[in-house]
Structure formats: structure tokens, C-alpha cells
N, C-alpha and C positions, 0 to 999 in steps of 0.2 A: 326617774333616777338617772344621774348621769352615767355613760358607758365607761368602762374601765380603760384607762390610758395606758394600754400595753406597751409601748415604746418607753413611756416613763418607768413604768413596772419593771421591765427587764433591764434598765439602766441601773436599777438600785441592785443588781446581782452580778458580782464580777465574773461568775462562770460563763455568762453569755458574751464576754468580751476576751475570754481566753483562748488563745491560739489554737492549743492542743484540743479544744472541744469544738471547733468550728466544723460546720457541715454535720454534727451529730445532733439528733432531736432526743430529748431526755424524757423517755417514758416509764421510768421506774420510781418515780417521786413517792409512791406508798412505802417505798423501802428506805428513803431517806431524800429529803428535798436539797436542793441547793440553798446556800447560806447567804442571807443579805448581807450588803456591806456594813451596816451599822454593827451588826454583831461581830463580823470581823475586825472592825476598827477598834471595837471595845475590848475584844480578847487581846489585841495586838498592843493597845495601850497598858492594858493590866499587867501583861507579861513584861512590858518595857520599863513600867513606872511603879507598879503597886504590888510586885511579886514578892510579898513579906506576909508575916502572919497578921491577918486584919484584927480591927477593933483594940489596937494598942494605943500608947499615947503619943506616938510620933506622927509625923505628916502623911508618910506614904501609907502606914497602916490605918490611919484614921480615913483617907480617903479610899483604900481598898475595902472597909467595911460599910462606908457609904454607898459604893456603887453595887455591893452584894445587896444591902437594904433597899436601894432604888430598884433593883430588879424585881425584887419580891412585892414591894409595895404597888408599883406601876402595872404588873402583871394580874396581881390579886385585883386591883381596881377595874382591869379590863375584863376580869372573869366574875365581877360582881360579887366579891366575897371579901371578908376582913384580911388584912395582910397577914395575920399570923394562921390563917385558915390554909394558906399554901405553903407546901414545903417542896424542897428540891432533893432528888436522889439521883444515883448513877444512871438508873434507866428505870422504865416503867416496869418492866419485868421484876427488877429488884424491889422497887416500891411495893408490888403486889404482894411479893413473897413477904415482906415485912408486915402488911396489912394482914395477911392469912395467919402469921404468926400470933398477932395481937388478938385477932378473933379467935384463935384456938384457945387461948388463955381465957377469953371472954366468954365463950359460949360453954353451955352445959350438954352432958350427954344426952341424946334425944332431941335436941335442937335440931332443926333443918335449914339448910341454905339451898338456894336455887342457883345453878349455872346453866349456861347454854351450850350447845355443840355448834354455835355459828361463829363463835370466838376464834381469835389469835389464842394459841395456847398459853400466852403470858396472863390471860384474865380467866383460864378456866383451870389450868393444872394445879396452880398454889392452892386454890378453894377446894378441888377435889381430893387433895390429900388429907383435907380435915375428916374425911370418911375413917382415917386410920385412929382418929382420937374420938370416935364415937359419934360424930356429928353426922346426920342424915343429909347426903346430897341428892337432892331431886334435879334432873336434867330437863330443862325446857328445850324441847326439839324442833329443830326447824323443818320446814315442809320440803319434802324430798324433791319435788318438782320446781317450785318457787324459790325456795331458800329462805322465806319469810317464816318470822316467828309471830305466832297466833296469840293475840290479847287473851282470846278465850281459853286457850290452853294455860296461860300464865295464871288467869282466875282459878282454874282447878287446882293448880299447884299450891295457890295461896288459900286453899280452902279450909285450912286449919290454923290454930295459933303457933303452931311449931316453927314456922319459917321465921327466921330472924335476919336475913340477909338475901338480896336479889343481886347477882351479878350479871351484866350483860353489856354488849357494845353499842357505843352510839351508831356505828355501823361497821359491818365485817369487813375484814381486808380481803376477802375473795368473794363475798355476795354484793358487797357495795350498797344494799339498800339501806336508807337512813331510817333507823327505828324511832318510834314515837316515844322520845325519852322522857318527856314532860307527863305523859299519860301512865307509862311504866313506873316511874317513881312515885305518882300519885298511888297507884294500884297498891305498891310495896308499903307506903306509909300507912294507907288505910287498913292494911292487914297486920299492922305492928311491925313491919320490916324494915330495915335499912336498905339504901340502894347503893350499889357500887357500879359506875359507869365507865367502861373503857373507851375514852375519846381519841385514841391515837389515830384512828383511821378517819375521822372527822374533823379534827380542829386544823388541820393544814388547809381546809377549805373554808375556814373562817372561825374566829375565836367565839366561844359560847358565854352566856350568861349563865353560870351554874346556880345562882339563886332562883332564877326564873324557871330553869328546869326542875329543880326540886330534888336534885341529887345529893345524897350525903356525902359521897365519895366520887370524885371525877379525876380522871387521870389521862395524861397525854404526853408525848414526847417531843422536846423541843429540837431535837436533830430531824425531825420530819417537818417541822413548822418553822423551817427558815432559821433555826438557831444552832447552838452547839449541842452536845450529847449529854443531855440533862433528862431527868423524868420529872414531870411536873404534877403534883398531887394536891387536889384540894381535898381536905377533910373538914367538913363542918363541925363547929365548936361541940354543939349538942352530942355528937359521936366522939370527936376526938377526946374530949375529957373523960368519956366513959371507958373507952378501950384502954388495956394496961399500957403503960410507958414501955416503949422498945429502945430507948436510948440511954445514955448515962443517967444515973439516978438523979444528978444534980441538974439535968435538963428537963425533968418531969414537969416543971412549971410553965415550960415554954411550948406552946402548941405545936409550933412549926418544928421543933426539935424533938417532939416525942416519936417520931416514926422514921427518923434517920439516924440509926445507930452508928454509921460511918461518918467520919469526918467529911464534910463538905468540901466540892471543887470548888475553891474560891474563884478561880479565873472564869469558870464556865458560868457559875451563877451571876457574876458580876455582867458578863457578856450577854446574858439573857435578856438584859434590858434593852439590847438592840432590837429584839423582837418588837418591843414597844415602841422604840423609835421608828421602826418601819411602819407599823399600823398608823401611828399618828402623822407621819409624812404623807401615807395614802390618803388620809382623811383630809389632811390639809391641801393636798394636790387637787382633790376632787371636790373640795368645797364643803366638805361635812362639818357641821358644826354641833353644839352641844356639849353634854357632859362626856366623861369617859366612856360610860356604858353605852351611850346614845351613838358615838362617833365609831366605837368597836363594832356595834350592830350594822351601822351603815356600811363599813368597810366588809364585813361578813356578806351583806347583801350584795355588794359590788362584785365581789369575788365569786360567789355562788352564780349569779347572773351570767358572768362571762364563761365559767365553766359549763354551765347548762347549756349556752348556745353552741359551744364547741362539741359537747359530748353527743348531742343527739344525732347528727350526722354519721358519728362514728357507730354508735348503736343500730342505726338504720342500715347501714352497710352490712356490718356483721350479722343481722338478722335475716339477711339475703344469702348468707353463705350455708351451705348444708354441711359443709366440712367442720364446722365448730358448734358447740353449744355454749352460749354466753350464760354466765351464771348470774342471777339477781335479774332485777327489773329491766325492761327494755325502753322505760321512759327516764329521760335524764333529770327531770324535777325529783324523781324519788330516789335518786342515788347518788354517791360520790363518783366522781370521774376515775374509778378505779374498776377495771374491766377484766374479769378472769374468764378465760376461754378454754373450755375441754376439747381436745380433738383425739384422734388415734394416735397422731405423732406425738411423743412426749414434749411438754411445755418447754423444757430446757432447750431441746432441739430447735424448736421454733423461734426461741429467743435468740439463738445462736445464728439463725439464718437471717433474722431481721438486722442483726448487728453489721452483716455485710452491706445492708442497704442504708446504713447511717442511723438505726433506730436502736436507742439504749433501752431496753425492757429486760423483764426477767420471767425466768420459768422454773417451776418447782411446785412444793406444797405450801410455802410461805408460812410455815408452822400453824397451818389450819387443817391438819390431816382430819380431825374429827368432821369439821364442817363439809370438807371433800368427800370423806366416805358417806356421810349422811345424803349426799346429793348424787351418789352412784358414781363419783370420780375415784380412780384409783390413785392414791397418794404418790405411788412410785412412777407413774405416768406423769402427773401433776398437771398444771395449766399453765399456759402462757398468760402472762398478766401485764398490762399496759395501764399506767397510770398517770395522770399529768394533775396540775394544779394551775391557779390563775396566771402563772406566768408564762403558760403554754400558747402558741400562736396558733391562729387559724391555718396558717401554711405548713406548721408542724403537723397539726392533724391530718391534713390533706396528705403530706408525705408518709404519714403512718399508714393511711389507708391504701396508698400506692403500693406500699411494701408489704403490707397484708396480703395483697392480691397477688403477689408474687410468690409467696411461701405458703399460703393456706391451700 
């Protein structure tokens, strides 16, 4: 496999040429990534030339609608699903609340769902509220020491026919471990349950093939994946046509409109095609050929290989520090480059100290209070979290390690 051309990659992101950001190393990518140039260009063009009601009979309107359709069709192809199985919403949190409302109407009292305490609150809180409607909520609990979710524990939770839905993260935003999505989805399906996967903390590290994974629902956020502030939601047809329509009654026949009750953000949807532009350009630059799915998988592997190579030295360094506890795996191959550290000093204080060394990082609970508590971490103290993606350089990781050595 070719090695990622990091100089070419960084040239696609205007932030790296921005004078006000010079000398700063960005390590809070799990909270939101830099935006690639194709997205910015498409957004600017839309606001300049297409900012009219789309799908009308005049030219600007027709082009606006075509750009929105292009975003959906190209991203759906990258994700291995039909175009109308992909919906856009204002955020993944909002999309999940709409889904939970649909399941509330679909499930019967006594039915059960499974949630985890490894999740960001957005993929557990809305589902837990179904308990108020008579749905049994079963918690798949992480291991207090490792942060892992045990497949044996899941099998126990799936031991009867009451379970109708399993909600879990592709990887946690504080544990970082990459869960075995394909196996979990297969276990859910074998038990007669649907699967809902929160991919927000994974997709920034490589687009996935939802069909191959076997997920019935797959969610992620464009603003953490080099794009605009949109939530992307795949709902496979077999499930989407069974759940009650949450949109306008006259949109019930359109799968991609059934779970987006609010009017779409035309400009941001159109700009999302820029994410596909970027992945295509990455594939072309690195000589990746084949169909859309194959090229997307190749880009995924390029990104992950670069991240793993940069992540392991950071994990090795942190494992030598008695002053911090790293949550999640110590091996880079098993995790995303999202590293949460618990210390006696509050995470936010440590992040503030890093800022003085030119490191942009975050501290707090990161909407993962349940996961922190389950691992013995006081959410009020929080964790220091450093997170990067494929556009991060080896020099920046070295700078981070040097800065951590000053503040830990």
C-alpha cells in the first residue's frame, strides 16, 4: 500500500495555511474537524449562485436541487447503500431523537432495547427515554478496567425474543476502542433485533461500507468528517419502511424524507458533496482505482495506516506516565486516535496548560458521563482528550508529547 502523502493532504485544508492558526497543533478533532477546501468551495458557490428554493423550474433552482441530489447519491455510494437510504438532518443528536420517536410508536410495551454505557449521550439518552413508554431498557455495560464491551455480555442480553433494537457505538468518544460492528450487528439480527450504530467517532478516520457491516441504522456527523454541520443517517429500506413516518404526511413515500421532519439545510447538504470530492481526489492522487466502494475502502486504509503509525508512539509515551490513566486500548491498531486521560488535575485545566504550548485540545466529560463514571472517573474532574486524524503530522505528535511532558 502507498503511504499517505501528508503534504498533499494538508494542502486540501485551508486551515493549515491560515495565518492566525500558525504555530498551533490541532488535537481536538473528535469535537469537530477542519473543513476541506471542496466543501468550502461548494458552500460558497451555493450561497453566491444557488441560494433559492431548490427543485423549481428556473435555472438557479434546478442547479440547487441537482447539487443536493449529487451529495446524497455520491455519499450513499461511498457508504454502500441506495441513494434514498441516506438522510440528512441538522445533527446526529437530532437524528437520533427522531429515530427514538419513531421506535416509540413502533414498539409495544414489554419490548426491550439494548443501550450501552460506553456511548456519547446522543446515542444512549434518547433511547433510554423509551422506558417512560413501557419499553424495557437493558444496559450493555463496559468493563470498568478496560472500557471494553463484552460480546458474551451482549449474548446474555439477547437471550430472549423481547429485544427489538441494539444501540451501540462504532467506537466511544472517550474509550476509543473500535468495536466489532459486523459481529454485533450479526448477533442482533440472529436474535431478531435491529442494530443502530453511532459512527460519529469512527467515520472521521475512514468512511465505512454500511452494507458490509450489516447495520440497519448508521449515523455520523459531517462536521467531524471534514464537512459542514450536518448529521448523516443511513436507514436500510427494510427498517425505514416499517417505522412510522416522522415527516410531513405527503413525504411518507420518500424514504430519505421520512425521518427528517424539519426542512433541510439546502446549502449544507449541497456542500456535503465536497466530502466525496475530497475522498475521490485522495484516491486519484494515491493511484487507487476501481469502483466507488473499492476506492473508498482504499482511502480508509490509507488514513488508518497513517493514524496508527502516529498514534502508537503517543500511547507508548503515555503508558510510561504514572500521573495519568489512559482510557481504552494501549495498541493503536485497536482504537481510533482519540485518547482520553484521567488525572488528579481536572482535564480542562490540563487543556488550558497545553494551550500555552501551542496545543489545541479539550478537557471535560465530552457528553460521556456514563462511560466515565463506569470507569471510575469523576465527570466533574473529567479527562484531558487529545484527538487527531489523517491530516496530522508526525512533527505535531512530537510537539504534543513534548508539551504533555511539561504539563503532566
